C-alpha positions in Angstrom: 18.7 -0.1 -22.5 17.3 3.4 -22.2 17.7 5.7 -25.2 20.3 8.4 -24.5 17.9 11.3 -24.7 18.8 14.9 -24.7 16.3 17.7 -25.0 16.2 19.8 -28.2 17.9 16.9 -30.2 16.4 14.6 -32.7 14.6 12.2 -32.6 11.7 14.1 -30.8 10.4 12.9 -27.4 7.2 11.6 -29.0 9.2 9.3 -31.4 11.3 7.9 -28.5 8.1 7.3 -26.5 6.7 5.3 -29.5 9.9 3.3 -29.8 9.7 2.4 -26.1 6.1 1.4 -26.4 7.0 -0.9 -29.4 9.7 -2.5 -27.3 8.1 -2.7 -23.8 4.4 -2.1 -24.4 2.3 1.0 -23.4 2.3 2.6 -20.0 -0.2 0.8 -17.8 -1.0 3.3 -15.1 1.3 6.2 -14.7 0.2 9.1 -16.9 3.0 11.7 -16.7 3.2 15.0 -18.6 6.4 15.1 -20.6 5.9 18.7 -21.8 4.6 20.2 -25.0 1.2 18.4 -24.5 2.9 14.9 -24.6 1.8 12.4 -21.9 3.1 8.9 -21.3 -0.5 7.5 -21.8 -2.8 10.3 -23.1 -3.7 13.8 -22.1 -7.3 12.6 -21.3 -6.2 9.5 -19.2 -6.6 10.1 -15.4 -3.9 7.7 -14.4 -3.6 7.2 -10.6 -4.5 10.7 -9.6 -6.3 10.0 -6.4 -3.6 7.9 -4.7 -0.9 10.3 -6.0 -2.7 13.2 -4.3 -3.2 11.2 -1.1 0.4 10.1 -0.9 1.9 13.5 -1.6 -0.4 15.2 1.0 0.4 12.6 3.7 4.1 13.1 3.1 3.8 16.9 3.1 1.7 16.9 6.3 3.6 14.4 8.4 7.2 15.1 7.5 7.0 18.7 8.8 9.9 19.6 6.5 10.3 20.8 3.0 10.3 18.0 0.4 13.7 19.0 -0.8 15.1 17.9 2.6 13.7 14.4 2.4 15.3 11.2 1.2 12.5 8.9 0.0 12.4 5.2 -1.0 9.7 4.2 -3.5 9.3 0.4 -3.4 8.0 -1.5 -6.5 7.7 1.9 -8.1 6.2 0.5 -11.3 6.6 3.2 -14.0 7.9 5.7 -11.4 4.9 8.1 -10.9 5.3 8.7 -7.2 9.1 9.0 -7.2 8.9 11.3 -10.3 6.5 13.6 -8.6 8.6 13.7 -5.4 11.8 14.4 -7.4 10.0 17.2 -9.3 9.3 18.8 -6.0 12.9 18.5 -4.8 13.1 15.3 -2.8 16.0 12.8 -3.2 14.3 9.6 -4.4 15.4 6.0 -4.9 12.9 4.0 -6.8 13.2 0.2 -6.9 11.3 -1.9 -9.5 11.7 -5.5 -10.5 10.5 -5.4 -14.1 12.7 -4.1 -17.0 9.7 -2.7 -18.9 8.7 -0.5 -16.0 12.2 0.6 -15.1 13.0 1.6 -18.7 9.8 3.7 -18.9 10.7 5.4 -15.6 14.3 6.1 -16.8 12.9 7.6 -20.0 10.8 10.1 -18.1 13.7 10.9 -15.7 15.8 11.9 -18.8 13.0 13.9 -20.4 12.4 15.9 -17.2 16.1 16.0 -16.2 15.5 14.6 -12.7 19.0 14.4 -11.3 17.7 13.7 -7.8 15.9 10.5 -8.9 17.7 7.1 -9.0 15.9 4.1 -10.5 17.2 0.6 -9.7 16.0 -2.7 -11.2 15.9 -5.2 -8.3 13.5 -7.5 -6.5 12.2 -5.5 -3.5 12.6 -8.6 -1.4 16.3 -8.0 -1.6 16.4 -4.5 -0.1 18.6 -3.9 2.9 20.0 -1.1 5.0 23.5 -2.2 4.0 22.7 -1.7 0.3 20.6 1.5 0.3 21.0 3.1 3.8 18.1 4.7 5.6 15.2 7.0 4.4 13.0 9.6 5.9 10.0 8.3 4.0 9.4 4.8 2.6 6.5 4.3 0.2 5.2 0.7 0.1 2.3 1.3 -2.4 0.8 -1.6 -4.3 3.4 -4.3 -3.4 2.6 -5.7 0.0 -0.3 -7.9 -1.3 1.9 -9.3 -4.0 4.3 -11.0 -1.6 3.9 -14.5 0.0 4.7 -15.6 3.5 7.2 -15.6 5.0 8.7 -13.0 2.6 6.1 -10.4 3.4 7.1 -10.5 7.1 10.8 -10.1 6.4 10.0 -7.3 3.9 8.1 -5.2 6.5 10.9 -5.7 9.0 13.4 -4.4 6.5 11.2 -1.4 5.8 11.3 -0.7 9.6 15.0 -1.0 9.8 15.5 1.4 6.8 13.1 4.0 8.0 14.1 7.0 10.1 10.7 8.6 10.3 7.7 6.9 8.7 6.4 4.5 6.1 3.2 4.6 4.1 1.6 1.2 3.2 -1.1 1.4 0.5 -2.4 -2.1 0.1 -5.3 -4.5 -0.3 -6.3 -6.4 2.8 -8.3 -9.6 3.2 -11.9 -9.1 4.4 -11.9 -12.6 5.9 -9.5 -14.6 8.1 -9.3 -17.6 5.8 -5.8 -18.8 6.6 -3.3 -18.4 9.4 0.4 -17.7 9.3 2.8 -17.9 12.4 5.8 -15.6 12.6 8.0 -15.0 15.6 5.5 -16.7 17.9 2.6 -14.6 16.8 -0.4 -15.6 14.7 -1.6 -13.5 11.7 -4.7 -14.1 9.7 -5.6 -13.4 6.1 -5.9 -15.3 2.8 -3.8 -16.7 0.0 -4.4 -15.2 -3.4 -3.2 -16.6 -6.7 -0.6 -14.5 -8.6 0.3 -17.0 -11.4 -0.5 -20.4 -12.6 1.4 -23.2 -10.7 3.1 -24.1 -14.0 3.8 -20.6 -15.3 7.3 -20.1 -16.8 9.5 -17.2 -15.9 8.7 -15.5 -19.2 5.0 -15.8 -18.6 5.4 -14.3 -15.1 7.4 -11.5 -16.5 4.6 -10.5 -18.9 2.1 -10.1 -16.1 3.1 -6.6 -15.2 0.6 -6.3 -12.3 1.5 -9.6 -10.6 4.3 -10.8 -8.5 7.8 -11.4 -9.9 8.2 -15.0 -9.0 5.9 -16.3 -6.2 2.7 -18.1 -7.5 0.6 -16.9 -4.6 0.6 -14.0 -2.1 -0.6 -13.6 1.4 -3.1 -10.8 2.1 -3.2 -9.8 5.8 -6.6 -8.9 7.3 -6.5 -5.3 8.5 -6.4 -6.3 12.2 -3.5 -8.6 11.5 -1.6 -6.0 9.5 -2.1 -3.5 12.3 -0.8 -6.0 14.8 2.3 -6.9 12.7 3.2 -3.2 12.2 3.1 -2.8 16.0 5.0 -6.0 16.6 7.7 -4.8 14.1 8.2 -1.7 16.2 6.2 1.1 14.6 5.0 3.1 17.6 1.7 4.4 16.1 -0.3 3.6 12.9 -2.9 5.8 11.3 -5.4 5.0 8.5 -5.8 7.8 5.9 -9.3 8.7 4.7 -8.6 12.1 3.2 -7.6 13.1 0.6 -10.3 10.6 -0.6 -9.8 7.8 -3.0 -13.5 7.1 -3.7 -12.8 5.3 -6.9 -10.5 2.7 -5.3 -11.7 -0.7 -4.2 -13.3 -1.1 -0.8 -10.7 -3.6 0.4 -7.8 -1.2 0.0 -6.3 0.8 2.9 -3.6 3.5 3.3 -1.8 3.1 6.6 0.8 5.6 7.9 3.3 3.8 10.2 5.4 6.1 12.4 8.8 5.0 13.7 8.9 6.8 17.0 12.0 7.2 19.1 10.4 5.3 22.0 7.1 4.3 23.5 5.4 7.1 25.4 5.5 6.7 29.2 2.7 8.0 31.3 3.3 10.2 34.3 -0.1 10.7 35.9 -1.0 7.0 35.5 2.3 5.2 35.9 0.6 1.8 36.6 -0.5 1.8 33.0 3.1 1.8 31.7 3.4 -1.9 32.7 0.1 -2.9 31.0 0.7 -4.9 27.9 -0.9 -3.4 24.8 -3.6 -5.7 23.4 -3.6 -6.9 19.8 -6.6 -6.1 17.5 -8.9 -9.2 17.4 -10.1 -10.5 14.1 -13.7 -10.1 15.3 -14.4 -6.8 17.0 -15.5 -7.0 20.6 -16.4 -3.3 20.8 -20.0 -2.3 21.6 -22.0 0.6 20.4 -22.9 3.6 22.6 -26.0 3.0 24.7 -27.9 5.7 22.7 -27.4 3.9 19.5 -28.2 0.5 21.0 -31.5 1.9 22.1 -32.2 3.2 18.7 -31.3 -0.1 17.1 -33.5 -2.0 19.5 -36.4 0.3 18.7 -35.8 -0.2 15.0 -35.8 -4.0 15.4 -39.0 -4.0 17.4 -40.6 -1.9 14.7 -39.5 -4.3 12.1 -40.9 -7.3 14.1 -44.2 -5.5 14.7 -44.6 -4.9 10.9 -44.3 -8.6 10.2 -47.4 -10.8 9.7 -48.5 -12.7 12.8 -47.4 -16.0 11.3 -43.9 -14.7 10.6 -43.6 -13.3 14.2 -44.7 -16.7 15.5 -42.1 -18.5 13.4 -39.3 -16.1 14.5 -40.3 -16.6 18.2 -40.2 -20.4 17.8 -36.8 -20.1 16.0 -35.3 -18.0 18.8 -36.7 -20.4 21.4 -35.0 -23.4 19.6 -31.7 -21.5 19.4 -31.7 -20.8 23.2 -32.5 -24.4 24.1 
């Protein structure tokens, strides 16, 4: 259980922090300032600065309300960084995390910083529901979607939609190739399966892997087109991809998507015939062409490359193209 910490009492914060580390291990990612030059990791450790800045800016820009008026749900909150920052700025936050080690570290910081507007709950995020927790202005789904298997991941996103009154932010890895297919509610979604644990891993072994799933041995990673399609099918009226603030140190297969839960689909007045037109899904392979000006430039470039080839190579390429056309 969390130590019953009160400021200005012994033992000092630094000693309680060390005790927590001996019991649950060091903080893995969330470097939080506790005051008096004490950090959860180290004063020189960057932690997850880029994504924290991005998430906070997105929430501030899109909510159009002071943070203190927002109710926020932070799913799979790990050691609590995002929820702690939001609570420090006045938001009412519920953080849900499945692992005891992470939730105890978050509760320790909550006590140190006296964050009365932050509630931390240990639970598997697959069990969230509107009946248990109500609705939220903002829902953060950062670093969890790609740890869930099908069909759980589909049900999870649908629950997020139900519990959202305004918007949800999905920060997740996506598959760069359509390796496997999953069907859900008569629609097809592509992606790949990724191993989370060994097939014979015990519950204790799974619990020790703090950056893997709680129970499932594999997860389903959507491709970006399939994830965009599923968010639309779920009912989010518009979805935006965030590029700034930048996260240049993040992996190239990670995206931050802002999903808006609009009141209703916009109807057109000047082109009413378009209102009955079915919105097309994103294809796995893009069918979009380049602008003519760029196609001409590309054609010139390719011709220049071919002209620079030796005559024998040009002849071989011509024969190869003739064979492919036959």
